[in-house]
Chimera marker file (.cmm) of the C-alpha trace (Angstrom):
<marker_set name="trace">
<marker id="1" x="-58.496" y="-7.770" z="51.080" r="1" g="1" b="0" radius="0.5"/>
<marker id="2" x="-58.384" y="-9.591" z="47.752" r="1" g="1" b="0" radius="0.5"/>
<marker id="3" x="-60.598" y="-9.282" z="44.703" r="1" g="1" b="0" radius="0.5"/>
<marker id="4" x="-62.878" y="-12.242" z="44.139" r="1" g="1" b="0" radius="0.5"/>
<marker id="5" x="-62.753" y="-12.087" z="40.328" r="1" g="1" b="0" radius="0.5"/>
<marker id="6" x="-60.661" y="-14.978" z="39.043" r="1" g="1" b="0" radius="0.5"/>
<marker id="7" x="-59.489" y="-12.968" z="36.008" r="1" g="1" b="0" radius="0.5"/>
<marker id="8" x="-58.184" y="-10.121" z="38.150" r="1" g="1" b="0" radius="0.5"/>
<marker id="9" x="-56.633" y="-12.567" z="40.599" r="1" g="1" b="0" radius="0.5"/>
<marker id="10" x="-54.957" y="-14.383" z="37.695" r="1" g="1" b="0" radius="0.5"/>
<marker id="11" x="-53.617" y="-11.079" z="36.374" r="1" g="1" b="0" radius="0.5"/>
<marker id="12" x="-52.371" y="-10.242" z="39.870" r="1" g="1" b="0" radius="0.5"/>
<marker id="13" x="-50.540" y="-13.570" z="40.137" r="1" g="1" b="0" radius="0.5"/>
<marker id="14" x="-48.975" y="-13.077" z="36.704" r="1" g="1" b="0" radius="0.5"/>
<marker id="15" x="-47.881" y="-9.483" z="37.306" r="1" g="1" b="0" radius="0.5"/>
<marker id="16" x="-46.560" y="-10.284" z="40.786" r="1" g="1" b="0" radius="0.5"/>
<marker id="17" x="-44.473" y="-13.111" z="39.353" r="1" g="1" b="0" radius="0.5"/>
<marker id="18" x="-42.900" y="-10.816" z="36.737" r="1" g="1" b="0" radius="0.5"/>
<marker id="19" x="-41.356" y="-8.483" z="39.311" r="1" g="1" b="0" radius="0.5"/>
<marker id="20" x="-37.995" y="-10.077" z="40.029" r="1" g="1" b="0" radius="0.5"/>
<marker id="21" x="-37.341" y="-11.304" z="36.499" r="1" g="1" b="0" radius="0.5"/>
<marker id="22" x="-38.197" y="-7.983" z="34.871" r="1" g="1" b="0" radius="0.5"/>
<marker id="23" x="-36.272" y="-5.929" z="37.417" r="1" g="1" b="0" radius="0.5"/>
<marker id="24" x="-33.117" y="-8.043" z="37.257" r="1" g="1" b="0" radius="0.5"/>
<marker id="25" x="-33.061" y="-8.463" z="33.495" r="1" g="1" b="0" radius="0.5"/>
<marker id="26" x="-33.479" y="-4.724" z="32.877" r="1" g="1" b="0" radius="0.5"/>
<marker id="27" x="-29.909" y="-3.669" z="33.812" r="1" g="1" b="0" radius="0.5"/>
<marker id="28" x="-28.506" y="-6.842" z="32.220" r="1" g="1" b="0" radius="0.5"/>
<marker id="29" x="-30.197" y="-6.149" z="28.877" r="1" g="1" b="0" radius="0.5"/>
<marker id="30" x="-29.130" y="-2.493" z="28.968" r="1" g="1" b="0" radius="0.5"/>
<marker id="31" x="-25.569" y="-3.618" z="29.756" r="1" g="1" b="0" radius="0.5"/>
<marker id="32" x="-25.468" y="-6.197" z="26.962" r="1" g="1" b="0" radius="0.5"/>
<marker id="33" x="-26.748" y="-3.656" z="24.432" r="1" g="1" b="0" radius="0.5"/>
<marker id="34" x="-24.177" y="-1.149" z="25.707" r="1" g="1" b="0" radius="0.5"/>
<marker id="35" x="-21.350" y="-3.647" z="25.227" r="1" g="1" b="0" radius="0.5"/>
<marker id="36" x="-22.586" y="-4.659" z="21.792" r="1" g="1" b="0" radius="0.5"/>
<marker id="37" x="-22.812" y="-1.027" z="20.704" r="1" g="1" b="0" radius="0.5"/>
<marker id="38" x="-19.668" y="-0.022" z="22.640" r="1" g="1" b="0" radius="0.5"/>
<marker id="39" x="-21.737" y="2.719" z="24.275" r="1" g="1" b="0" radius="0.5"/>
<marker id="40" x="-20.076" y="3.915" z="27.480" r="1" g="1" b="0" radius="0.5"/>
<marker id="41" x="-22.991" y="6.117" z="28.580" r="1" g="1" b="0" radius="0.5"/>
<marker id="42" x="-25.456" y="3.263" z="28.168" r="1" g="1" b="0" radius="0.5"/>
<marker id="43" x="-23.200" y="0.994" z="30.222" r="1" g="1" b="0" radius="0.5"/>
<marker id="44" x="-23.109" y="3.649" z="32.962" r="1" g="1" b="0" radius="0.5"/>
<marker id="45" x="-26.927" y="3.655" z="32.866" r="1" g="1" b="0" radius="0.5"/>
<marker id="46" x="-26.997" y="-0.136" z="33.229" r="1" g="1" b="0" radius="0.5"/>
<marker id="47" x="-24.750" y="0.130" z="36.280" r="1" g="1" b="0" radius="0.5"/>
<marker id="48" x="-26.987" y="2.873" z="37.681" r="1" g="1" b="0" radius="0.5"/>
<marker id="49" x="-30.166" y="0.775" z="37.266" r="1" g="1" b="0" radius="0.5"/>
<marker id="50" x="-28.469" y="-2.205" z="38.943" r="1" g="1" b="0" radius="0.5"/>
<marker id="51" x="-27.140" y="-0.021" z="41.757" r="1" g="1" b="0" radius="0.5"/>
<marker id="52" x="-30.574" y="1.484" z="42.381" r="1" g="1" b="0" radius="0.5"/>
<marker id="53" x="-31.957" y="-2.044" z="42.814" r="1" g="1" b="0" radius="0.5"/>
<marker id="54" x="-29.151" y="-2.798" z="45.278" r="1" g="1" b="0" radius="0.5"/>
<marker id="55" x="-29.865" y="0.334" z="47.314" r="1" g="1" b="0" radius="0.5"/>
<marker id="56" x="-33.591" y="-0.447" z="47.226" r="1" g="1" b="0" radius="0.5"/>
<marker id="57" x="-32.967" y="-3.987" z="48.472" r="1" g="1" b="0" radius="0.5"/>
<marker id="58" x="-30.824" y="-2.893" z="51.395" r="1" g="1" b="0" radius="0.5"/>
<marker id="59" x="-33.331" y="-0.225" z="52.466" r="1" g="1" b="0" radius="0.5"/>
<marker id="60" x="-36.385" y="-2.445" z="52.005" r="1" g="1" b="0" radius="0.5"/>
<marker id="61" x="-35.045" y="-5.408" z="53.942" r="1" g="1" b="0" radius="0.5"/>
<marker id="62" x="-33.597" y="-3.198" z="56.677" r="1" g="1" b="0" radius="0.5"/>
<marker id="63" x="-37.042" y="-1.656" z="57.119" r="1" g="1" b="0" radius="0.5"/>
<marker id="64" x="-38.755" y="-5.066" z="57.063" r="1" g="1" b="0" radius="0.5"/>
<marker id="65" x="-36.690" y="-6.279" z="59.996" r="1" g="1" b="0" radius="0.5"/>
<marker id="66" x="-36.781" y="-2.948" z="61.857" r="1" g="1" b="0" radius="0.5"/>
<marker id="67" x="-40.591" y="-2.629" z="61.656" r="1" g="1" b="0" radius="0.5"/>
<marker id="68" x="-41.273" y="-6.398" z="61.934" r="1" g="1" b="0" radius="0.5"/>
<marker id="69" x="-44.911" y="-6.169" z="60.798" r="1" g="1" b="0" radius="0.5"/>
<marker id="70" x="-46.639" y="-9.522" z="60.222" r="1" g="1" b="0" radius="0.5"/>
<marker id="71" x="-48.317" y="-10.196" z="56.899" r="1" g="1" b="0" radius="0.5"/>
<marker id="72" x="-52.104" y="-9.850" z="56.570" r="1" g="1" b="0" radius="0.5"/>
<marker id="73" x="-52.671" y="-13.630" z="56.456" r="1" g="1" b="0" radius="0.5"/>
<marker id="74" x="-50.936" y="-13.944" z="59.849" r="1" g="1" b="0" radius="0.5"/>
<marker id="75" x="-53.014" y="-11.179" z="61.446" r="1" g="1" b="0" radius="0.5"/>
<marker id="76" x="-56.219" y="-12.243" z="59.676" r="1" g="1" b="0" radius="0.5"/>
<marker id="77" x="-56.096" y="-16.038" z="59.150" r="1" g="1" b="0" radius="0.5"/>
<marker id="78" x="-59.286" y="-16.029" z="57.041" r="1" g="1" b="0" radius="0.5"/>
<marker id="79" x="-57.442" y="-14.210" z="54.227" r="1" g="1" b="0" radius="0.5"/>
<marker id="80" x="-56.532" y="-16.520" z="51.363" r="1" g="1" b="0" radius="0.5"/>
<marker id="81" x="-52.994" y="-15.481" z="50.503" r="1" g="1" b="0" radius="0.5"/>
<marker id="82" x="-51.307" y="-16.160" z="47.171" r="1" g="1" b="0" radius="0.5"/>
<marker id="83" x="-48.154" y="-17.612" z="48.691" r="1" g="1" b="0" radius="0.5"/>
<marker id="84" x="-46.531" y="-18.118" z="52.046" r="1" g="1" b="0" radius="0.5"/>
<marker id="85" x="-43.785" y="-15.562" z="52.595" r="1" g="1" b="0" radius="0.5"/>
<marker id="86" x="-41.340" y="-15.849" z="55.456" r="1" g="1" b="0" radius="0.5"/>
<marker id="87" x="-40.310" y="-12.187" z="55.434" r="1" g="1" b="0" radius="0.5"/>
<marker id="88" x="-42.222" y="-9.444" z="57.167" r="1" g="1" b="0" radius="0.5"/>
<marker id="89" x="-44.847" y="-7.273" z="55.500" r="1" g="1" b="0" radius="0.5"/>
<marker id="90" x="-43.675" y="-3.649" z="55.747" r="1" g="1" b="0" radius="0.5"/>
<marker id="91" x="-42.685" y="-2.363" z="53.214" r="1" g="1" b="0" radius="0.5"/>
<marker id="92" x="-43.681" y="-4.373" z="50.159" r="1" g="1" b="0" radius="0.5"/>
<marker id="93" x="-40.491" y="-5.659" z="48.550" r="1" g="1" b="0" radius="0.5"/>
<marker id="94" x="-42.165" y="-6.436" z="45.216" r="1" g="1" b="0" radius="0.5"/>
<marker id="95" x="-43.565" y="-2.907" z="45.048" r="1" g="1" b="0" radius="0.5"/>
<marker id="96" x="-40.242" y="-1.394" z="46.058" r="1" g="1" b="0" radius="0.5"/>
<marker id="97" x="-38.397" y="-3.320" z="43.325" r="1" g="1" b="0" radius="0.5"/>
<marker id="98" x="-41.025" y="-2.372" z="40.734" r="1" g="1" b="0" radius="0.5"/>
<marker id="99" x="-40.916" y="1.326" z="41.583" r="1" g="1" b="0" radius="0.5"/>
<marker id="100" x="-37.113" y="1.368" z="41.728" r="1" g="1" b="0" radius="0.5"/>
<marker id="101" x="-37.059" y="-0.161" z="38.245" r="1" g="1" b="0" radius="0.5"/>
<marker id="102" x="-39.728" y="2.180" z="36.852" r="1" g="1" b="0" radius="0.5"/>
<marker id="103" x="-38.157" y="5.284" z="38.378" r="1" g="1" b="0" radius="0.5"/>
<marker id="104" x="-34.628" y="4.443" z="37.256" r="1" g="1" b="0" radius="0.5"/>
<marker id="105" x="-35.833" y="3.747" z="33.708" r="1" g="1" b="0" radius="0.5"/>
<marker id="106" x="-37.749" y="7.012" z="33.525" r="1" g="1" b="0" radius="0.5"/>
<marker id="107" x="-34.815" y="9.010" z="34.903" r="1" g="1" b="0" radius="0.5"/>
<marker id="108" x="-32.461" y="7.698" z="32.214" r="1" g="1" b="0" radius="0.5"/>
<marker id="109" x="-35.063" y="7.877" z="29.446" r="1" g="1" b="0" radius="0.5"/>
<marker id="110" x="-37.746" y="10.472" z="30.293" r="1" g="1" b="0" radius="0.5"/>
<marker id="111" x="-40.010" y="9.684" z="27.354" r="1" g="1" b="0" radius="0.5"/>
<marker id="112" x="-43.750" y="9.068" z="27.686" r="1" g="1" b="0" radius="0.5"/>
<marker id="113" x="-43.419" y="5.647" z="26.044" r="1" g="1" b="0" radius="0.5"/>
<marker id="114" x="-41.037" y="4.601" z="28.827" r="1" g="1" b="0" radius="0.5"/>
<marker id="115" x="-42.770" y="6.398" z="31.699" r="1" g="1" b="0" radius="0.5"/>
<marker id="116" x="-46.338" y="5.208" z="31.038" r="1" g="1" b="0" radius="0.5"/>
<marker id="117" x="-45.688" y="1.447" z="30.738" r="1" g="1" b="0" radius="0.5"/>
<marker id="118" x="-43.058" y="1.466" z="33.499" r="1" g="1" b="0" radius="0.5"/>
<marker id="119" x="-45.361" y="3.045" z="36.057" r="1" g="1" b="0" radius="0.5"/>
<marker id="120" x="-48.385" y="1.076" z="34.846" r="1" g="1" b="0" radius="0.5"/>
<marker id="121" x="-46.402" y="-2.095" z="35.545" r="1" g="1" b="0" radius="0.5"/>
<marker id="122" x="-45.151" y="-0.800" z="38.925" r="1" g="1" b="0" radius="0.5"/>
<marker id="123" x="-48.664" y="0.229" z="40.018" r="1" g="1" b="0" radius="0.5"/>
<marker id="124" x="-49.996" y="-3.143" z="38.844" r="1" g="1" b="0" radius="0.5"/>
<marker id="125" x="-47.383" y="-4.906" z="40.965" r="1" g="1" b="0" radius="0.5"/>
<marker id="126" x="-48.384" y="-2.836" z="43.998" r="1" g="1" b="0" radius="0.5"/>
<marker id="127" x="-52.082" y="-3.539" z="43.478" r="1" g="1" b="0" radius="0.5"/>
<marker id="128" x="-51.397" y="-7.234" z="42.895" r="1" g="1" b="0" radius="0.5"/>
<marker id="129" x="-49.666" y="-7.560" z="46.261" r="1" g="1" b="0" radius="0.5"/>
<marker id="130" x="-52.771" y="-6.239" z="48.033" r="1" g="1" b="0" radius="0.5"/>
<marker id="131" x="-55.164" y="-8.197" z="45.804" r="1" g="1" b="0" radius="0.5"/>
<marker id="132" x="-53.311" y="-11.420" z="46.571" r="1" g="1" b="0" radius="0.5"/>
<marker id="133" x="-53.538" y="-10.818" z="50.326" r="1" g="1" b="0" radius="0.5"/>
<marker id="134" x="-49.790" y="-10.398" z="50.739" r="1" g="1" b="0" radius="0.5"/>
<marker id="135" x="-49.697" y="-6.752" z="51.889" r="1" g="1" b="0" radius="0.5"/>
<marker id="136" x="-51.623" y="-3.937" z="53.496" r="1" g="1" b="0" radius="0.5"/>
<marker id="137" x="-52.085" y="-0.701" z="51.493" r="1" g="1" b="0" radius="0.5"/>
<marker id="138" x="-49.549" y="1.052" z="53.751" r="1" g="1" b="0" radius="0.5"/>
<marker id="139" x="-46.971" y="-1.639" z="52.898" r="1" g="1" b="0" radius="0.5"/>
<marker id="140" x="-47.458" y="-0.944" z="49.190" r="1" g="1" b="0" radius="0.5"/>
<marker id="141" x="-47.303" y="2.838" z="49.640" r="1" g="1" b="0" radius="0.5"/>
<marker id="142" x="-44.092" y="2.513" z="51.660" r="1" g="1" b="0" radius="0.5"/>
<marker id="143" x="-42.672" y="0.178" z="49.006" r="1" g="1" b="0" radius="0.5"/>
<marker id="144" x="-43.455" y="2.683" z="46.242" r="1" g="1" b="0" radius="0.5"/>
<marker id="145" x="-41.807" y="5.508" z="48.186" r="1" g="1" b="0" radius="0.5"/>
<marker id="146" x="-38.784" y="3.378" z="49.107" r="1" g="1" b="0" radius="0.5"/>
<marker id="147" x="-38.272" y="2.142" z="45.541" r="1" g="1" b="0" radius="0.5"/>
<marker id="148" x="-38.720" y="5.537" z="43.897" r="1" g="1" b="0" radius="0.5"/>
<marker id="149" x="-36.618" y="7.263" z="46.539" r="1" g="1" b="0" radius="0.5"/>
<marker id="150" x="-33.831" y="4.694" z="46.200" r="1" g="1" b="0" radius="0.5"/>
<marker id="151" x="-33.727" y="5.143" z="42.439" r="1" g="1" b="0" radius="0.5"/>
<marker id="152" x="-33.682" y="8.938" z="42.723" r="1" g="1" b="0" radius="0.5"/>
<marker id="153" x="-30.986" y="8.960" z="45.427" r="1" g="1" b="0" radius="0.5"/>
<marker id="154" x="-28.864" y="6.560" z="43.379" r="1" g="1" b="0" radius="0.5"/>
<marker id="155" x="-29.436" y="8.740" z="40.300" r="1" g="1" b="0" radius="0.5"/>
<marker id="156" x="-28.093" y="11.807" z="42.132" r="1" g="1" b="0" radius="0.5"/>
<marker id="157" x="-25.055" y="9.918" z="43.427" r="1" g="1" b="0" radius="0.5"/>
<marker id="158" x="-24.450" y="8.377" z="39.986" r="1" g="1" b="0" radius="0.5"/>
<marker id="159" x="-24.552" y="11.794" z="38.286" r="1" g="1" b="0" radius="0.5"/>
<marker id="160" x="-22.214" y="13.284" z="40.900" r="1" g="1" b="0" radius="0.5"/>
<marker id="161" x="-19.770" y="10.380" z="40.520" r="1" g="1" b="0" radius="0.5"/>
<marker id="162" x="-19.623" y="10.479" z="36.722" r="1" g="1" b="0" radius="0.5"/>
<marker id="163" x="-19.377" y="14.267" z="36.644" r="1" g="1" b="0" radius="0.5"/>
<marker id="164" x="-16.388" y="14.027" z="39.010" r="1" g="1" b="0" radius="0.5"/>
<marker id="165" x="-14.902" y="11.235" z="36.852" r="1" g="1" b="0" radius="0.5"/>
<marker id="166" x="-15.922" y="12.565" z="33.435" r="1" g="1" b="0" radius="0.5"/>
<marker id="167" x="-12.693" y="11.473" z="31.784" r="1" g="1" b="0" radius="0.5"/>
<marker id="168" x="-13.064" y="7.842" z="32.900" r="1" g="1" b="0" radius="0.5"/>
<marker id="169" x="-14.383" y="5.393" z="30.333" r="1" g="1" b="0" radius="0.5"/>
<marker id="170" x="-15.733" y="1.925" z="30.980" r="1" g="1" b="0" radius="0.5"/>
<marker id="171" x="-15.386" y="0.696" z="27.415" r="1" g="1" b="0" radius="0.5"/>
<marker id="172" x="-12.335" y="1.327" z="25.257" r="1" g="1" b="0" radius="0.5"/>
<marker id="173" x="-13.826" y="3.077" z="22.252" r="1" g="1" b="0" radius="0.5"/>
<marker id="174" x="-10.665" y="3.310" z="20.138" r="1" g="1" b="0" radius="0.5"/>
<marker id="175" x="-10.705" y="1.414" z="16.850" r="1" g="1" b="0" radius="0.5"/>
<marker id="176" x="-7.842" y="-1.061" z="16.431" r="1" g="1" b="0" radius="0.5"/>
<link id1="1" id2="2" r="1" g="1" b="0" radius="0.2"/>
<link id1="2" id2="3" r="1" g="1" b="0" radius="0.2"/>
<link id1="3" id2="4" r="1" g="1" b="0" radius="0.2"/>
<link id1="4" id2="5" r="1" g="1" b="0" radius="0.2"/>
<link id1="5" id2="6" r="1" g="1" b="0" radius="0.2"/>
<link id1="6" id2="7" r="1" g="1" b="0" radius="0.2"/>
<link id1="7" id2="8" r="1" g="1" b="0" radius="0.2"/>
<link id1="8" id2="9" r="1" g="1" b="0" radius="0.2"/>
<link id1="9" id2="10" r="1" g="1" b="0" radius="0.2"/>
<link id1="10" id2="11" r="1" g="1" b="0" radius="0.2"/>
<link id1="11" id2="12" r="1" g="1" b="0" radius="0.2"/>
<link id1="12" id2="13" r="1" g="1" b="0" radius="0.2"/>
<link id1="13" id2="14" r="1" g="1" b="0" radius="0.2"/>
<link id1="14" id2="15" r="1" g="1" b="0" radius="0.2"/>
<link id1="15" id2="16" r="1" g="1" b="0" radius="0.2"/>
<link id1="16" id2="17" r="1" g="1" b="0" radius="0.2"/>
<link id1="17" id2="18" r="1" g="1" b="0" radius="0.2"/>
<link id1="18" id2="19" r="1" g="1" b="0" radius="0.2"/>
<link id1="19" id2="20" r="1" g="1" b="0" radius="0.2"/>
<link id1="20" id2="21" r="1" g="1" b="0" radius="0.2"/>
<link id1="21" id2="22" r="1" g="1" b="0" radius="0.2"/>
<link id1="22" id2="23" r="1" g="1" b="0" radius="0.2"/>
<link id1="23" id2="24" r="1" g="1" b="0" radius="0.2"/>
<link id1="24" id2="25" r="1" g="1" b="0" radius="0.2"/>
<link id1="25" id2="26" r="1" g="1" b="0" radius="0.2"/>
<link id1="26" id2="27" r="1" g="1" b="0" radius="0.2"/>
<link id1="27" id2="28" r="1" g="1" b="0" radius="0.2"/>
<link id1="28" id2="29" r="1" g="1" b="0" radius="0.2"/>
<link id1="29" id2="30" r="1" g="1" b="0" radius="0.2"/>
<link id1="30" id2="31" r="1" g="1" b="0" radius="0.2"/>
<link id1="31" id2="32" r="1" g="1" b="0" radius="0.2"/>
<link id1="32" id2="33" r="1" g="1" b="0" radius="0.2"/>
<link id1="33" id2="34" r="1" g="1" b="0" radius="0.2"/>
<link id1="34" id2="35" r="1" g="1" b="0" radius="0.2"/>
<link id1="35" id2="36" r="1" g="1" b="0" radius="0.2"/>
<link id1="36" id2="37" r="1" g="1" b="0" radius="0.2"/>
<link id1="37" id2="38" r="1" g="1" b="0" radius="0.2"/>
<link id1="38" id2="39" r="1" g="1" b="0" radius="0.2"/>
<link id1="39" id2="40" r="1" g="1" b="0" radius="0.2"/>
<link id1="40" id2="41" r="1" g="1" b="0" radius="0.2"/>
<link id1="41" id2="42" r="1" g="1" b="0" radius="0.2"/>
<link id1="42" id2="43" r="1" g="1" b="0" radius="0.2"/>
<link id1="43" id2="44" r="1" g="1" b="0" radius="0.2"/>
<link id1="44" id2="45" r="1" g="1" b="0" radius="0.2"/>
<link id1="45" id2="46" r="1" g="1" b="0" radius="0.2"/>
<link id1="46" id2="47" r="1" g="1" b="0" radius="0.2"/>
<link id1="47" id2="48" r="1" g="1" b="0" radius="0.2"/>
<link id1="48" id2="49" r="1" g="1" b="0" radius="0.2"/>
<link id1="49" id2="50" r="1" g="1" b="0" radius="0.2"/>
<link id1="50" id2="51" r="1" g="1" b="0" radius="0.2"/>
<link id1="51" id2="52" r="1" g="1" b="0" radius="0.2"/>
<link id1="52" id2="53" r="1" g="1" b="0" radius="0.2"/>
<link id1="53" id2="54" r="1" g="1" b="0" radius="0.2"/>
<link id1="54" id2="55" r="1" g="1" b="0" radius="0.2"/>
<link id1="55" id2="56" r="1" g="1" b="0" radius="0.2"/>
<link id1="56" id2="57" r="1" g="1" b="0" radius="0.2"/>
<link id1="57" id2="58" r="1" g="1" b="0" radius="0.2"/>
<link id1="58" id2="59" r="1" g="1" b="0" radius="0.2"/>
<link id1="59" id2="60" r="1" g="1" b="0" radius="0.2"/>
<link id1="60" id2="61" r="1" g="1" b="0" radius="0.2"/>
<link id1="61" id2="62" r="1" g="1" b="0" radius="0.2"/>
<link id1="62" id2="63" r="1" g="1" b="0" radius="0.2"/>
<link id1="63" id2="64" r="1" g="1" b="0" radius="0.2"/>
<link id1="64" id2="65" r="1" g="1" b="0" radius="0.2"/>
<link id1="65" id2="66" r="1" g="1" b="0" radius="0.2"/>
<link id1="66" id2="67" r="1" g="1" b="0" radius="0.2"/>
<link id1="67" id2="68" r="1" g="1" b="0" radius="0.2"/>
<link id1="68" id2="69" r="1" g="1" b="0" radius="0.2"/>
<link id1="69" id2="70" r="1" g="1" b="0" radius="0.2"/>
<link id1="70" id2="71" r="1" g="1" b="0" radius="0.2"/>
<link id1="71" id2="72" r="1" g="1" b="0" radius="0.2"/>
<link id1="72" id2="73" r="1" g="1" b="0" radius="0.2"/>
<link id1="73" id2="74" r="1" g="1" b="0" radius="0.2"/>
<link id1="74" id2="75" r="1" g="1" b="0" radius="0.2"/>
<link id1="75" id2="76" r="1" g="1" b="0" radius="0.2"/>
<link id1="76" id2="77" r="1" g="1" b="0" radius="0.2"/>
<link id1="77" id2="78" r="1" g="1" b="0" radius="0.2"/>
<link id1="78" id2="79" r="1" g="1" b="0" radius="0.2"/>
<link id1="79" id2="80" r="1" g="1" b="0" radius="0.2"/>
<link id1="80" id2="81" r="1" g="1" b="0" radius="0.2"/>
<link id1="81" id2="82" r="1" g="1" b="0" radius="0.2"/>
<link id1="82" id2="83" r="1" g="1" b="0" radius="0.2"/>
<link id1="83" id2="84" r="1" g="1" b="0" radius="0.2"/>
<link id1="84" id2="85" r="1" g="1" b="0" radius="0.2"/>
<link id1="85" id2="86" r="1" g="1" b="0" radius="0.2"/>
<link id1="86" id2="87" r="1" g="1" b="0" radius="0.2"/>
<link id1="87" id2="88" r="1" g="1" b="0" radius="0.2"/>
<link id1="88" id2="89" r="1" g="1" b="0" radius="0.2"/>
<link id1="89" id2="90" r="1" g="1" b="0" radius="0.2"/>
<link id1="90" id2="91" r="1" g="1" b="0" radius="0.2"/>
<link id1="91" id2="92" r="1" g="1" b="0" radius="0.2"/>
<link id1="92" id2="93" r="1" g="1" b="0" radius="0.2"/>
<link id1="93" id2="94" r="1" g="1" b="0" radius="0.2"/>
<link id1="94" id2="95" r="1" g="1" b="0" radius="0.2"/>
<link id1="95" id2="96" r="1" g="1" b="0" radius="0.2"/>
<link id1="96" id2="97" r="1" g="1" b="0" radius="0.2"/>
<link id1="97" id2="98" r="1" g="1" b="0" radius="0.2"/>
<link id1="98" id2="99" r="1" g="1" b="0" radius="0.2"/>
<link id1="99" id2="100" r="1" g="1" b="0" radius="0.2"/>
<link id1="100" id2="101" r="1" g="1" b="0" radius="0.2"/>
<link id1="101" id2="102" r="1" g="1" b="0" radius="0.2"/>
<link id1="102" id2="103" r="1" g="1" b="0" radius="0.2"/>
<link id1="103" id2="104" r="1" g="1" b="0" radius="0.2"/>
<link id1="104" id2="105" r="1" g="1" b="0" radius="0.2"/>
<link id1="105" id2="106" r="1" g="1" b="0" radius="0.2"/>
<link id1="106" id2="107" r="1" g="1" b="0" radius="0.2"/>
<link id1="107" id2="108" r="1" g="1" b="0" radius="0.2"/>
<link id1="108" id2="109" r="1" g="1" b="0" radius="0.2"/>
<link id1="109" id2="110" r="1" g="1" b="0" radius="0.2"/>
<link id1="110" id2="111" r="1" g="1" b="0" radius="0.2"/>
<link id1="111" id2="112" r="1" g="1" b="0" radius="0.2"/>
<link id1="112" id2="113" r="1" g="1" b="0" radius="0.2"/>
<link id1="113" id2="114" r="1" g="1" b="0" radius="0.2"/>
<link id1="114" id2="115" r="1" g="1" b="0" radius="0.2"/>
<link id1="115" id2="116" r="1" g="1" b="0" radius="0.2"/>
<link id1="116" id2="117" r="1" g="1" b="0" radius="0.2"/>
<link id1="117" id2="118" r="1" g="1" b="0" radius="0.2"/>
<link id1="118" id2="119" r="1" g="1" b="0" radius="0.2"/>
<link id1="119" id2="120" r="1" g="1" b="0" radius="0.2"/>
<link id1="120" id2="121" r="1" g="1" b="0" radius="0.2"/>
<link id1="121" id2="122" r="1" g="1" b="0" radius="0.2"/>
<link id1="122" id2="123" r="1" g="1" b="0" radius="0.2"/>
<link id1="123" id2="124" r="1" g="1" b="0" radius="0.2"/>
<link id1="124" id2="125" r="1" g="1" b="0" radius="0.2"/>
<link id1="125" id2="126" r="1" g="1" b="0" radius="0.2"/>
<link id1="126" id2="127" r="1" g="1" b="0" radius="0.2"/>
<link id1="127" id2="128" r="1" g="1" b="0" radius="0.2"/>
<link id1="128" id2="129" r="1" g="1" b="0" radius="0.2"/>
<link id1="129" id2="130" r="1" g="1" b="0" radius="0.2"/>
<link id1="130" id2="131" r="1" g="1" b="0" radius="0.2"/>
<link id1="131" id2="132" r="1" g="1" b="0" radius="0.2"/>
<link id1="132" id2="133" r="1" g="1" b="0" radius="0.2"/>
<link id1="133" id2="134" r="1" g="1" b="0" radius="0.2"/>
<link id1="134" id2="135" r="1" g="1" b="0" radius="0.2"/>
<link id1="135" id2="136" r="1" g="1" b="0" radius="0.2"/>
<link id1="136" id2="137" r="1" g="1" b="0" radius="0.2"/>
<link id1="137" id2="138" r="1" g="1" b="0" radius="0.2"/>
<link id1="138" id2="139" r="1" g="1" b="0" radius="0.2"/>
<link id1="139" id2="140" r="1" g="1" b="0" radius="0.2"/>
<link id1="140" id2="141" r="1" g="1" b="0" radius="0.2"/>
<link id1="141" id2="142" r="1" g="1" b="0" radius="0.2"/>
<link id1="142" id2="143" r="1" g="1" b="0" radius="0.2"/>
<link id1="143" id2="144" r="1" g="1" b="0" radius="0.2"/>
<link id1="144" id2="145" r="1" g="1" b="0" radius="0.2"/>
<link id1="145" id2="146" r="1" g="1" b="0" radius="0.2"/>
<link id1="146" id2="147" r="1" g="1" b="0" radius="0.2"/>
<link id1="147" id2="148" r="1" g="1" b="0" radius="0.2"/>
<link id1="148" id2="149" r="1" g="1" b="0" radius="0.2"/>
<link id1="149" id2="150" r="1" g="1" b="0" radius="0.2"/>
<link id1="150" id2="151" r="1" g="1" b="0" radius="0.2"/>
<link id1="151" id2="152" r="1" g="1" b="0" radius="0.2"/>
<link id1="152" id2="153" r="1" g="1" b="0" radius="0.2"/>
<link id1="153" id2="154" r="1" g="1" b="0" radius="0.2"/>
<link id1="154" id2="155" r="1" g="1" b="0" radius="0.2"/>
<link id1="155" id2="156" r="1" g="1" b="0" radius="0.2"/>
<link id1="156" id2="157" r="1" g="1" b="0" radius="0.2"/>
<link id1="157" id2="158" r="1" g="1" b="0" radius="0.2"/>
<link id1="158" id2="159" r="1" g="1" b="0" radius="0.2"/>
<link id1="159" id2="160" r="1" g="1" b="0" radius="0.2"/>
<link id1="160" id2="161" r="1" g="1" b="0" radius="0.2"/>
<link id1="161" id2="162" r="1" g="1" b="0" radius="0.2"/>
<link id1="162" id2="163" r="1" g="1" b="0" radius="0.2"/>
<link id1="163" id2="164" r="1" g="1" b="0" radius="0.2"/>
<link id1="164" id2="165" r="1" g="1" b="0" radius="0.2"/>
<link id1="165" id2="166" r="1" g="1" b="0" radius="0.2"/>
<link id1="166" id2="167" r="1" g="1" b="0" radius="0.2"/>
<link id1="167" id2="168" r="1" g="1" b="0" radius="0.2"/>
<link id1="168" id2="169" r="1" g="1" b="0" radius="0.2"/>
<link id1="169" id2="170" r="1" g="1" b="0" radius="0.2"/>
<link id1="170" id2="171" r="1" g="1" b="0" radius="0.2"/>
<link id1="171" id2="172" r="1" g="1" b="0" radius="0.2"/>
<link id1="172" id2="173" r="1" g="1" b="0" radius="0.2"/>
<link id1="173" id2="174" r="1" g="1" b="0" radius="0.2"/>
<link id1="174" id2="175" r="1" g="1" b="0" radius="0.2"/>
<link id1="175" id2="176" r="1" g="1" b="0" radius="0.2"/>
</marker_set>
């Protein structure tokens, strides 16, 4: 289940550990920049990215408890797992968070220099979870679909909401 190369395992540990911090700081940084620049559209994007992570979290953890699949190290005790997780295996939460972040970033900024590194990171997170013995391939695939789908669904709802409320501003842009 896991790669025996210590370099690849070290990379997997590093990339897996970046997931939560990178995902949570992304909407915060976008929001801070939006406030500093008094950019209402950028602030709406920060809210969208944060909301997509919220939707992803609700869906992922609902599925984890509905499916109730044990982790690989429980089913196969000879697997050396990276860490001991108390939650269930399906779908991969790390992968779901990574793909929700990557998808939301690419939907608000569809440029190759955002798309390529975002999805490289998300795919690396997914691979790392299998390499570290934390998930089955189907867990990672379901996490990628859940994360991307959550971001896209939230994107559609966000666009509908702001189109309906086009005159509403989050930041007062008048000069005093």
